[in-house]
ZASE-13287 format. One line per field, with one value per residue: residue number from 1; residue in one letter; x, y, z of N, C-alpha, C, O in turn. Coordinates in Angstrom, 2 decimals, padded with zeros to 5 digits. Layout:
N
seq [NUM,...] $
type [a,...] $
n_px [X,...] $
n_py [Y,...] $
n_pz [Z,...] $
ca_px [X,...] $
ca_py [Y,...] $
ca_pz [Z,...] $
c_px [X,...] $
c_py [Y,...] $
c_pz [Z,...] $
o_px [X,...] $
o_py [Y,...] $
o_pz [Z,...] $
END
This chain:
209
seq [1,2,3,4,5,6,7,8,9,10,11,12,13,14,15,16,17,18,19,20,21,22,23,24,25,26,27,28,29,30,31,32,33,34,35,36,37,38,39,40,41,42,43,44,45,46,47,48,49,50,51,52,53,54,55,56,57,58,59,60,61,62,63,64,65,66,67,68,69,70,71,72,73,74,75,76,77,78,79,80,81,82,83,84,85,86,87,88,89,90,91,92,93,94,95,96,97,98,99,100,101,102,103,104,105,106,107,108,109,110,111,112,113,114,115,116,117,118,119,120,121,122,123,124,125,126,127,128,129,130,131,132,133,134,135,136,137,138,139,140,141,142,143,144,145,146,147,148,149,150,151,152,153,154,155,156,157,158,159,160,161,162,163,164,165,166,167,168,169,170,171,172,173,174,175,176,177,178,179,180,181,182,183,184,185,186,187,188,189,190,191,192,193,194,195,196,197,198,199,200,201,202,203,204,205,206,207,208,209] $
type [m,r,a,h,t,l,i,s,i,a,f,a,s,i,v,s,a,h,g,s,h,g,s,g,a,h,g,g,t,y,g,e,e,a,r,t,d,y,p,n,w,m,a,r,h,m,a,e,e,h,g,m,a,i,y,d,s,l,s,f,f,t,l,h,d,f,d,g,d,g,v,w,e,r,e,e,m,q,r,m,y,g,l,m,d,p,s,n,k,d,v,s,d,d,r,r,e,e,a,y,r,t,l,l,g,q,l,d,a,n,n,d,g,l,v,s,r,d,e,f,t,k,l,i,l,d,g,k,t,l,p,d,l,g,f,g,p,g,h,h,g,d,d,e,y,e,y,e,v,h,h,w,n,k,y,h,n,e,d,t,k,l,e,d,l,t,h,p,a,d,i,e,h,f,k,k,h,e,e,m,e,d,a,e,e,r,q,q,a,m,d,k,l,s,i,i,e,a,n,i,p,a,k,f,l,r,v,q,q] $
n_px [110.06,110.32,110.84,110.00,108.04,105.94,106.96,108.94,107.68,106.17,108.26,109.27,107.04,106.71,108.93,108.79,106.50,106.98,106.68,104.09,102.66,100.17,096.93,094.40,093.35,095.72,095.88,096.49,098.24,101.10,104.28,103.18,103.50,105.24,103.85,104.43,103.69,103.93,103.96,106.27,109.37,109.10,106.33,106.30,107.94,106.33,104.08,104.96,106.71,105.36,102.70,101.23,099.14,098.34,099.81,101.70,104.03,105.24,104.61,105.95,108.66,108.88,108.58,110.92,112.89,114.67,115.86,114.54,115.28,114.82,116.15,117.45,120.28,123.32,123.26,120.54,119.42,120.71,119.76,116.86,116.85,117.27,119.92,121.02,119.92,120.21,119.80,120.99,123.82,125.95,126.55,128.92,131.03,131.69,129.56,127.56,128.32,127.89,125.15,124.33,125.54,124.13,121.60,122.03,122.60,120.19,118.64,120.05,120.20,121.54,124.02,125.01,125.36,123.24,119.69,117.06,113.60,112.33,113.82,113.30,110.40,110.41,111.44,109.24,107.27,108.04,107.39,108.83,110.44,111.70,114.46,114.79,117.11,117.84,118.16,116.05,112.83,113.58,113.96,113.90,113.21,113.17,113.79,111.37,109.51,109.96,109.15,106.61,105.32,106.22,105.61,103.88,101.48,100.68,100.35,099.15,096.93,094.71,093.48,095.37,096.88,099.14,099.96,099.72,102.00,104.15,105.72,109.06,109.80,108.53,109.65,112.34,112.32,111.20,113.51,115.51,114.35,114.61,117.37,118.26,117.30,118.49,121.21,120.90,120.13,122.64,124.32,123.38,124.04,126.81,127.01,126.51,128.50,131.56,134.24,134.90,135.93,136.45,137.28,139.77,143.26,145.14,147.77,147.62,145.97,145.77,147.00,145.69,146.63] $
n_py [-043.14,-045.49,-044.77,-046.62,-048.47,-050.22,-051.70,-052.96,-054.58,-056.08,-057.47,-058.94,-060.55,-061.88,-063.50,-065.21,-066.53,-067.86,-070.25,-071.19,-071.00,-069.84,-069.04,-067.37,-065.44,-064.00,-062.86,-064.36,-067.26,-068.36,-069.26,-070.08,-070.81,-068.59,-066.52,-067.50,-067.01,-064.82,-062.65,-061.54,-060.04,-057.30,-057.05,-058.75,-057.53,-054.88,-056.00,-057.40,-055.60,-052.83,-053.38,-053.11,-053.97,-052.89,-050.59,-048.02,-047.16,-044.83,-044.22,-046.42,-045.70,-043.26,-043.89,-045.18,-043.44,-042.32,-039.87,-037.94,-036.87,-037.18,-039.06,-042.47,-043.33,-045.23,-046.31,-046.07,-047.76,-050.25,-050.28,-050.38,-052.92,-054.35,-054.47,-052.91,-054.03,-055.78,-058.33,-059.14,-058.57,-060.10,-060.16,-059.96,-057.30,-057.30,-058.73,-056.84,-054.82,-056.14,-056.52,-053.66,-053.12,-054.76,-053.77,-051.30,-052.10,-052.68,-050.44,-048.10,-045.84,-043.70,-044.03,-042.88,-043.71,-043.48,-043.90,-042.30,-041.34,-041.42,-043.36,-045.41,-045.79,-046.29,-048.97,-050.27,-049.64,-051.08,-053.52,-054.88,-055.80,-055.23,-057.22,-060.19,-060.47,-062.22,-061.47,-061.59,-060.11,-057.43,-055.82,-052.69,-050.84,-049.39,-050.96,-050.97,-050.61,-052.80,-055.02,-054.30,-054.62,-057.24,-059.03,-058.30,-057.14,-059.75,-061.56,-060.44,-058.00,-055.13,-055.99,-057.68,-059.03,-058.53,-061.02,-062.50,-062.07,-064.15,-065.09,-065.91,-063.68,-061.54,-061.73,-061.14,-058.50,-057.07,-057.59,-056.09,-053.60,-053.52,-053.57,-051.33,-049.54,-049.84,-049.28,-046.51,-045.52,-046.26,-044.65,-041.98,-041.78,-041.89,-039.48,-037.60,-037.51,-035.64,-036.57,-039.38,-042.11,-044.48,-043.67,-042.90,-043.13,-045.97,-045.42,-043.14,-043.35,-043.50,-045.72,-047.25,-047.47] $
n_pz [-073.60,-076.17,-079.68,-081.53,-080.40,-080.98,-083.05,-081.62,-079.94,-081.63,-082.85,-080.51,-080.19,-082.49,-082.74,-080.53,-081.28,-083.50,-086.01,-086.52,-089.26,-091.05,-093.03,-094.47,-092.44,-092.63,-095.15,-097.31,-098.63,-096.87,-098.52,-100.85,-104.43,-106.48,-109.29,-112.69,-115.13,-116.80,-119.61,-120.44,-119.13,-118.66,-117.89,-115.67,-113.86,-113.63,-112.51,-110.02,-108.79,-108.68,-108.72,-110.98,-113.82,-116.02,-118.12,-119.86,-122.47,-121.82,-119.11,-117.93,-118.65,-117.45,-114.72,-114.15,-114.59,-112.43,-111.50,-112.82,-115.25,-117.86,-119.22,-119.26,-117.32,-116.81,-114.15,-113.32,-115.10,-114.19,-111.56,-112.08,-112.88,-110.63,-109.80,-107.66,-105.49,-102.38,-102.88,-105.19,-104.76,-105.12,-107.68,-110.21,-111.39,-113.91,-115.09,-114.48,-116.21,-118.51,-118.76,-118.77,-121.16,-123.07,-122.72,-123.89,-126.43,-127.41,-127.16,-127.24,-129.90,-130.73,-129.69,-127.42,-124.73,-123.15,-122.49,-124.09,-123.79,-126.40,-127.61,-125.95,-126.25,-129.23,-129.25,-128.23,-129.73,-131.88,-131.38,-129.39,-126.34,-122.99,-122.00,-120.32,-117.96,-116.17,-113.21,-111.59,-110.73,-110.58,-108.12,-106.71,-104.58,-101.33,-097.99,-096.69,-098.52,-100.28,-098.48,-097.84,-100.67,-101.48,-099.51,-096.97,-098.59,-099.83,-097.98,-095.50,-094.25,-093.58,-091.16,-089.93,-087.00,-084.22,-083.45,-085.62,-087.30,-088.14,-089.92,-091.80,-093.22,-091.89,-089.32,-089.99,-091.11,-089.02,-087.16,-088.42,-087.97,-085.26,-084.68,-086.16,-084.55,-082.22,-082.84,-083.47,-080.84,-079.56,-080.97,-080.48,-077.69,-077.69,-078.85,-077.16,-075.30,-074.60,-075.56,-077.37,-076.26,-077.69,-080.26,-079.92,-080.63,-079.49,-078.50,-077.20,-075.16,-071.63,-069.39,-066.97,-063.62] $
ca_px [109.30,111.12,110.04,109.35,107.72,105.00,107.76,109.80,106.65,105.89,109.63,109.35,106.02,106.60,109.99,108.20,105.39,107.53,106.54,102.74,102.42,098.88,096.50,093.04,093.48,096.90,095.68,097.34,098.84,102.49,104.83,102.66,104.45,105.03,103.62,105.61,103.23,104.07,104.30,107.77,110.24,108.47,105.05,106.49,108.29,105.40,102.99,105.54,107.22,104.53,101.25,100.25,098.78,098.05,100.57,102.18,105.51,105.54,104.62,107.25,110.05,108.80,108.43,112.15,113.81,114.83,116.22,113.48,116.21,114.42,116.91,118.15,121.66,123.65,122.81,119.10,119.14,121.05,118.84,115.46,116.86,117.38,121.24,121.29,119.38,121.00,119.59,122.25,125.11,127.21,126.80,130.25,131.12,131.63,128.15,126.76,128.55,127.59,123.71,124.20,125.72,122.91,120.39,122.35,122.49,118.79,117.83,120.74,120.24,122.43,125.38,125.51,125.51,122.04,118.43,115.94,112.25,112.01,114.38,112.50,109.23,110.65,111.41,107.69,106.48,108.64,106.91,109.88,110.20,113.01,114.85,114.97,118.49,118.35,118.48,114.76,112.03,114.02,113.66,114.70,112.66,113.95,113.45,110.02,108.56,109.97,108.66,105.11,104.99,106.50,105.23,102.75,100.29,100.37,100.09,098.57,095.92,094.45,093.02,096.29,097.17,100.69,100.15,099.63,103.12,105.03,106.54,110.24,110.06,108.23,110.96,113.73,111.89,111.28,114.63,116.01,114.12,115.36,118.96,118.52,116.90,119.47,122.36,120.70,120.42,124.08,125.06,122.92,124.58,128.07,126.94,126.38,130.05,132.53,135.19,134.51,137.18,136.61,137.92,141.16,144.10,145.52,148.93,147.16,145.14,146.55,146.95,145.14,147.36] $
ca_py [-044.07,-045.57,-044.39,-047.86,-049.37,-051.13,-052.62,-053.87,-055.69,-057.05,-058.45,-060.04,-061.48,-062.87,-064.44,-066.18,-067.26,-068.38,-071.75,-071.52,-070.26,-070.15,-068.48,-066.77,-063.88,-063.30,-062.26,-065.12,-068.55,-068.24,-070.13,-070.29,-070.57,-067.34,-066.58,-067.57,-066.91,-063.30,-062.71,-060.90,-059.41,-055.95,-057.36,-059.21,-056.10,-054.11,-056.58,-057.61,-054.44,-051.78,-053.58,-052.54,-055.00,-051.97,-049.50,-047.80,-047.08,-043.46,-044.59,-047.44,-044.99,-042.28,-044.65,-045.73,-042.23,-042.07,-038.54,-037.24,-035.91,-037.54,-040.01,-043.59,-043.41,-046.73,-046.47,-046.24,-049.25,-051.09,-050.13,-050.85,-054.46,-054.92,-054.63,-052.34,-054.62,-056.85,-059.78,-059.19,-058.16,-061.09,-060.07,-059.41,-056.16,-057.71,-059.06,-055.76,-054.19,-057.01,-056.06,-052.36,-053.05,-055.63,-052.83,-050.11,-052.50,-052.86,-049.28,-046.78,-045.81,-042.65,-044.37,-041.79,-044.30,-043.06,-044.24,-041.48,-041.84,-041.64,-044.64,-046.61,-045.90,-047.02,-050.37,-050.78,-049.40,-052.13,-054.83,-055.45,-055.42,-055.39,-058.57,-060.67,-060.67,-063.02,-060.70,-061.48,-059.01,-056.00,-055.03,-051.39,-050.00,-049.60,-052.13,-050.84,-050.95,-054.15,-055.74,-054.14,-055.18,-058.66,-059.83,-057.68,-057.14,-060.99,-062.52,-059.79,-056.93,-054.20,-056.87,-058.57,-058.67,-058.82,-062.71,-063.11,-061.78,-065.04,-065.50,-065.55,-062.40,-060.71,-061.68,-060.57,-057.22,-056.25,-057.67,-054.92,-052.31,-053.54,-053.42,-050.03,-048.58,-049.97,-048.57,-045.26,-045.18,-046.19,-043.29,-040.99,-041.79,-041.46,-038.13,-036.95,-037.67,-034.65,-037.35,-040.76,-042.98,-045.66,-043.01,-042.25,-044.09,-046.71,-045.06,-041.87,-043.60,-043.49,-047.03,-047.16,-048.44] $
ca_pz [-074.54,-077.32,-081.00,-082.18,-079.39,-081.55,-083.64,-080.74,-079.25,-082.84,-083.00,-079.67,-080.28,-083.71,-082.53,-079.72,-082.07,-084.79,-086.12,-086.90,-090.46,-091.71,-094.15,-094.42,-091.88,-093.10,-096.53,-098.37,-098.03,-096.97,-099.17,-102.14,-105.59,-107.31,-110.54,-113.50,-116.34,-117.33,-120.99,-120.66,-118.01,-118.12,-117.35,-114.41,-113.19,-113.44,-111.61,-108.87,-108.13,-108.80,-108.51,-112.25,-114.72,-117.17,-118.27,-121.23,-122.55,-120.91,-117.68,-117.62,-118.64,-116.34,-113.32,-113.88,-114.76,-111.01,-111.29,-113.75,-116.25,-119.40,-119.72,-118.42,-117.38,-116.44,-112.63,-113.39,-115.71,-113.36,-110.53,-112.53,-113.12,-109.18,-109.39,-106.64,-104.35,-101.55,-103.35,-106.49,-104.22,-105.50,-109.14,-110.59,-112.04,-115.30,-115.22,-114.50,-117.27,-119.62,-118.68,-119.39,-122.86,-123.68,-122.82,-124.74,-127.90,-127.89,-127.09,-127.76,-131.25,-131.14,-129.19,-126.42,-123.54,-122.52,-123.11,-123.99,-123.89,-127.51,-127.90,-125.29,-127.09,-130.44,-128.92,-127.88,-131.07,-132.86,-131.04,-128.64,-124.89,-122.30,-121.94,-118.86,-117.80,-115.17,-111.88,-110.92,-111.26,-110.60,-106.73,-106.44,-103.51,-100.01,-097.26,-096.21,-099.86,-100.71,-097.49,-098.27,-101.86,-101.67,-098.24,-096.42,-099.42,-100.14,-096.90,-094.59,-094.48,-092.39,-090.16,-089.40,-085.80,-083.90,-083.29,-087.08,-088.00,-087.65,-091.19,-091.60,-093.80,-090.74,-088.33,-090.48,-091.31,-087.52,-086.54,-089.03,-087.52,-083.84,-085.09,-086.60,-083.17,-081.24,-083.47,-083.13,-079.58,-079.16,-081.50,-079.70,-076.51,-077.87,-079.44,-075.85,-074.96,-075.37,-075.94,-077.59,-076.00,-078.70,-081.33,-079.44,-080.80,-078.14,-077.99,-076.53,-073.91,-070.09,-068.75,-065.53,-062.60] $
c_px [110.01,110.04,109.57,108.93,106.90,106.22,108.74,108.73,106.43,107.18,109.61,108.22,106.04,107.79,109.62,107.17,105.79,107.29,105.19,102.60,101.09,098.29,095.13,093.38,094.79,096.85,096.32,097.94,100.57,103.25,104.21,103.58,104.06,104.64,104.44,105.01,103.11,104.43,105.79,108.24,109.41,107.09,105.24,107.05,107.39,104.25,103.63,106.10,106.45,103.05,100.45,100.27,098.73,098.87,100.97,103.58,106.04,105.61,105.84,108.56,109.94,109.00,110.02,113.22,113.76,115.04,115.46,114.17,115.80,115.34,117.11,119.64,122.11,123.13,121.48,118.78,119.47,120.03,117.25,115.72,117.21,118.98,121.79,120.69,120.19,120.92,120.40,123.53,126.16,127.36,128.00,130.02,131.18,130.19,127.17,126.95,128.02,125.93,123.62,124.47,124.70,121.74,120.65,122.22,121.35,118.09,118.62,121.09,121.44,123.97,126.00,125.50,124.28,120.78,117.38,114.61,111.86,112.88,113.88,111.17,109.37,110.60,110.27,107.11,106.94,108.12,107.75,109.76,111.66,113.36,114.83,116.38,119.19,118.82,117.07,113.99,112.35,113.60,114.41,114.07,113.59,113.45,111.85,109.02,108.72,109.41,107.17,104.69,105.01,106.15,103.92,101.38,099.78,099.87,099.37,097.54,095.73,094.00,094.00,096.67,098.80,100.94,100.05,101.10,104.41,105.87,107.99,110.56,109.50,109.18,112.13,113.53,111.96,112.50,115.57,115.85,114.78,116.71,119.22,118.40,117.86,120.79,121.94,120.84,121.96,124.69,124.66,123.72,125.96,128.18,127.12,127.62,130.85,133.51,134.91,135.79,137.37,137.30,139.20,142.10,144.83,146.73,148.69,146.20,146.21,146.18,146.76,145.98,146.38] $
c_py [-044.14,-045.43,-045.25,-048.86,-050.62,-052.22,-053.58,-054.93,-056.55,-058.00,-059.38,-060.98,-062.40,-063.83,-065.61,-067.05,-067.92,-069.91,-072.07,-070.56,-070.74,-069.40,-067.85,-065.33,-063.29,-062.58,-063.20,-066.42,-068.41,-069.41,-070.52,-070.03,-069.25,-067.53,-066.73,-067.36,-065.63,-063.48,-062.31,-060.22,-057.98,-056.22,-057.98,-058.29,-055.45,-054.68,-056.73,-056.57,-053.12,-052.00,-053.11,-053.48,-054.24,-050.90,-049.14,-047.35,-045.89,-043.70,-045.29,-046.69,-043.93,-042.81,-045.01,-044.51,-041.57,-040.69,-037.40,-036.25,-036.19,-038.65,-041.29,-043.50,-045.03,-047.04,-046.82,-047.32,-050.21,-051.32,-050.80,-052.46,-055.17,-054.98,-053.83,-052.77,-055.62,-058.12,-060.26,-058.72,-058.99,-061.02,-059.18,-058.16,-056.30,-058.14,-057.82,-055.02,-054.67,-056.57,-054.80,-052.52,-053.86,-054.57,-051.76,-050.76,-052.69,-051.38,-047.88,-046.49,-044.64,-042.81,-043.43,-042.44,-044.09,-043.83,-043.12,-042.06,-042.10,-043.05,-045.72,-046.84,-046.52,-048.53,-050.77,-050.89,-050.62,-053.44,-055.63,-055.07,-055.62,-056.73,-058.92,-061.06,-061.51,-062.45,-060.83,-060.55,-057.76,-055.20,-053.72,-050.53,-050.26,-050.75,-052.13,-051.24,-052.43,-055.08,-055.60,-054.80,-056.58,-059.51,-059.31,-057.75,-058.50,-061.53,-061.78,-058.73,-056.15,-054.88,-057.67,-058.10,-059.12,-060.33,-063.48,-062.88,-062.81,-065.67,-065.08,-064.18,-061.30,-060.57,-061.03,-059.18,-056.49,-056.47,-056.36,-053.57,-052.26,-053.14,-051.94,-049.04,-048.57,-049.29,-047.13,-044.65,-045.21,-044.78,-042.03,-040.77,-041.41,-040.07,-037.15,-036.66,-036.61,-035.48,-038.83,-041.68,-044.03,-045.14,-042.59,-043.54,-044.72,-046.03,-043.62,-042.09,-044.05,-044.80,-046.65,-048.22,-049.09] $
c_pz [-075.82,-078.78,-081.56,-081.37,-079.81,-082.42,-082.72,-080.18,-080.35,-082.84,-082.01,-079.66,-081.42,-083.62,-081.40,-080.22,-083.12,-084.84,-086.70,-088.01,-091.19,-092.81,-093.64,-093.92,-092.26,-094.27,-097.37,-097.74,-098.26,-097.79,-100.49,-103.32,-106.13,-108.62,-111.54,-114.87,-117.10,-118.73,-121.22,-119.17,-117.48,-117.45,-115.97,-113.55,-112.63,-112.24,-110.15,-108.06,-107.89,-108.62,-109.82,-113.16,-116.22,-117.30,-119.63,-121.24,-121.67,-119.66,-117.05,-117.50,-117.79,-114.97,-112.90,-114.27,-113.35,-110.75,-112.06,-114.82,-117.76,-119.97,-118.86,-118.41,-116.68,-115.04,-112.64,-114.01,-114.72,-112.06,-110.80,-112.70,-111.56,-108.82,-108.15,-105.25,-103.76,-102.26,-104.45,-105.79,-104.80,-107.11,-109.53,-111.39,-113.61,-115.96,-115.35,-115.85,-118.45,-119.74,-119.14,-120.71,-123.50,-123.74,-123.89,-126.32,-128.27,-127.83,-127.50,-129.08,-131.47,-130.41,-128.27,-124.88,-122.64,-123.29,-123.03,-123.99,-125.22,-128.13,-127.27,-126.07,-128.38,-130.23,-128.91,-129.04,-132.20,-132.40,-130.01,-127.18,-124.10,-122.13,-120.45,-118.76,-116.90,-113.81,-111.35,-111.40,-111.21,-109.15,-106.74,-105.60,-102.29,-099.25,-097.01,-097.54,-100.25,-099.71,-097.82,-099.49,-102.00,-100.63,-097.66,-097.31,-099.84,-099.09,-095.63,-095.18,-093.36,-091.10,-089.36,-087.96,-085.41,-084.09,-084.77,-087.86,-087.52,-088.83,-090.91,-092.07,-092.64,-089.81,-088.71,-090.60,-089.82,-087.01,-087.01,-088.17,-085.88,-083.85,-085.10,-085.34,-082.36,-081.55,-083.07,-081.96,-079.15,-079.80,-080.78,-078.30,-076.60,-078.29,-078.19,-075.15,-075.58,-075.94,-076.03,-077.33,-077.20,-079.83,-081.07,-079.57,-079.47,-077.65,-077.05,-075.03,-072.65,-069.61,-067.29,-064.54,-061.45] $
o_px [110.28,108.88,108.60,109.33,107.01,106.18,109.18,109.08,106.47,107.04,109.85,108.35,105.49,107.78,110.11,106.95,104.97,107.62,105.05,102.44,100.98,099.10,094.84,093.61,094.92,097.69,096.79,098.09,101.19,102.76,104.83,104.39,102.90,104.96,105.43,105.78,102.24,105.17,106.42,107.44,109.16,106.79,104.38,106.61,107.36,103.71,103.03,106.01,106.84,102.25,099.26,101.37,099.00,098.65,100.64,104.23,107.05,106.63,106.51,109.39,111.01,109.59,110.40,114.42,113.08,114.43,115.71,113.74,116.30,115.21,116.90,120.23,121.30,122.55,121.14,117.83,118.61,119.63,116.61,114.74,117.39,119.35,122.91,120.84,120.86,121.86,120.55,124.41,127.28,128.17,128.09,128.96,130.74,129.83,126.21,125.99,127.68,125.50,122.77,123.65,124.42,120.99,119.77,121.81,121.20,117.04,118.08,122.21,122.22,124.87,127.20,125.62,124.29,120.84,116.81,114.49,111.02,112.45,113.93,110.87,108.48,109.86,110.07,106.54,106.26,108.43,107.50,109.05,112.62,112.40,114.85,116.80,120.40,119.82,116.87,114.30,111.61,113.00,115.64,114.31,114.52,112.69,111.17,108.04,107.76,109.15,106.50,103.72,104.07,106.36,102.89,100.36,098.61,098.78,098.99,097.35,096.36,094.16,093.67,096.78,099.51,101.89,100.25,101.31,105.35,106.59,108.28,111.42,110.10,109.57,112.85,114.47,112.68,112.84,116.24,116.71,115.31,117.14,120.04,119.11,118.20,121.44,122.70,121.43,122.46,125.40,125.47,123.98,126.42,129.24,127.78,127.75,130.94,133.75,134.72,136.59,138.50,137.96,139.79,141.95,145.06,146.86,149.56,145.87,147.20,144.98,147.48,145.99,146.85] $
o_py [-043.14,-045.84,-044.96,-050.02,-051.73,-053.44,-054.69,-056.10,-057.76,-059.23,-060.55,-062.11,-063.50,-064.87,-066.73,-068.15,-068.60,-070.68,-073.12,-069.37,-071.81,-069.04,-067.85,-064.34,-062.06,-061.70,-062.66,-066.57,-068.37,-070.54,-071.33,-069.10,-068.84,-068.57,-066.01,-067.52,-065.45,-064.41,-062.79,-059.96,-057.65,-055.57,-057.76,-058.28,-055.30,-054.00,-056.28,-056.57,-052.35,-051.08,-052.78,-053.95,-054.78,-050.05,-049.89,-047.17,-045.95,-043.41,-044.96,-046.87,-043.59,-042.12,-045.12,-044.79,-040.58,-040.22,-036.20,-035.15,-035.60,-039.05,-041.14,-043.60,-045.80,-048.12,-047.83,-047.97,-051.01,-052.42,-051.49,-053.21,-056.38,-055.45,-054.09,-052.16,-056.34,-058.91,-061.45,-058.47,-058.49,-061.71,-057.98,-057.96,-055.46,-057.89,-057.78,-054.65,-053.91,-056.29,-054.66,-052.07,-053.50,-054.54,-051.35,-050.09,-052.90,-051.20,-046.86,-046.82,-044.78,-041.98,-043.17,-041.69,-044.50,-044.27,-042.97,-043.27,-042.99,-043.66,-046.85,-047.96,-047.30,-049.25,-051.76,-051.90,-050.95,-054.45,-056.80,-054.13,-056.14,-057.50,-058.10,-061.97,-061.67,-062.94,-059.99,-060.05,-056.91,-054.12,-053.78,-049.34,-051.07,-051.54,-053.15,-051.98,-053.16,-056.17,-056.61,-055.55,-057.19,-060.72,-059.94,-058.29,-058.59,-062.08,-062.52,-058.61,-056.32,-054.30,-058.25,-056.89,-059.84,-060.80,-064.68,-063.46,-062.49,-066.65,-064.21,-063.52,-060.23,-059.46,-060.44,-058.49,-055.52,-055.55,-055.70,-052.77,-051.26,-052.36,-051.35,-048.06,-047.55,-048.76,-046.55,-043.58,-044.30,-043.99,-041.14,-039.64,-040.67,-039.46,-036.11,-035.65,-036.52,-035.11,-039.50,-041.91,-044.33,-045.94,-041.93,-044.62,-044.00,-045.97,-043.17,-041.28,-044.77,-045.00,-045.92,-049.45,-049.86] $
o_pz [-076.49,-078.91,-082.26,-081.52,-079.30,-082.28,-083.04,-080.02,-080.13,-082.82,-082.30,-079.18,-081.40,-084.29,-081.43,-079.72,-083.73,-083.94,-087.33,-087.76,-091.79,-093.66,-092.44,-094.62,-092.20,-094.47,-098.37,-096.53,-099.32,-097.69,-101.19,-103.26,-106.25,-109.19,-111.42,-115.82,-117.95,-119.04,-122.16,-118.26,-116.31,-116.45,-115.12,-112.40,-111.41,-111.36,-109.17,-106.84,-107.01,-108.42,-109.78,-113.43,-117.30,-116.43,-120.55,-120.22,-120.96,-119.03,-116.07,-116.62,-117.28,-114.13,-111.74,-114.22,-113.07,-109.79,-111.95,-115.17,-118.72,-121.13,-117.66,-119.49,-116.17,-114.87,-112.02,-113.55,-114.37,-111.68,-110.00,-112.65,-111.42,-107.74,-107.69,-104.19,-104.50,-102.26,-104.70,-106.60,-104.96,-107.73,-109.27,-111.99,-114.39,-117.11,-116.11,-116.53,-119.36,-120.86,-120.02,-121.51,-124.64,-124.72,-124.64,-127.27,-129.48,-128.45,-127.95,-129.48,-132.41,-130.50,-128.25,-123.91,-121.48,-124.44,-121.95,-124.20,-125.35,-129.11,-127.77,-126.49,-128.72,-130.90,-129.61,-129.46,-133.17,-133.05,-129.75,-126.83,-124.67,-122.13,-119.53,-119.47,-116.72,-113.29,-110.47,-112.48,-111.71,-109.15,-106.80,-105.81,-102.23,-099.82,-097.12,-097.52,-100.50,-100.23,-098.06,-099.43,-102.52,-100.77,-097.91,-096.88,-100.20,-099.26,-094.73,-096.39,-092.32,-090.02,-088.33,-087.73,-086.11,-084.72,-085.00,-088.92,-086.79,-088.66,-090.09,-091.50,-092.55,-089.44,-087.91,-090.23,-089.56,-086.26,-086.21,-087.80,-085.39,-083.00,-084.40,-085.11,-081.75,-080.65,-082.29,-081.79,-078.48,-079.18,-080.52,-077.90,-075.73,-078.17,-078.23,-074.47,-076.81,-077.09,-075.02,-078.24,-077.56,-080.49,-081.92,-078.98,-078.50,-076.43,-076.31,-074.17,-072.76,-069.42,-066.60,-064.65,-060.60] $
END
């Protein structure tokens, strides 16, 4: 029995049913316009990425201190802004560095290349906010998290049936599961072999007569 049978069934079902996009039972209307009236980027990020409309500076800082060491490093700031997400894979290194320097210019009071909780809190107390750097809302979860937050919670619910999963996002999501499962099974099969022929240089392979 395959580990992800339900996912396989779901993928097969939604591919065959693709084309009928509805609303109501799906938990929302697919294709509806995204909200654009957020007061600032931080509000948009917290609403769209974390489902939070009310938060304080401490919770925001702690939520994005991914390694829990009390400061934001370069990688954490870039991750917070979604620069580690596939949607921003084409952003150049220069643009990434520019974003990092922009944030340091607003936050890094002691010029150590890091942002402490106190430095971030001061920005908020001064009536300022983190800037919108043009990279979207800041996707920084894994595939499962992003799918749940940005699609499932909007268009589906606990009553959703397999036949309802017909949106392009559903198809793409379950296709990834199918591909990952197939790759895992291939690797497991190869691991059982004492010698993996594909890894042997061609010059050492005996030509069959």
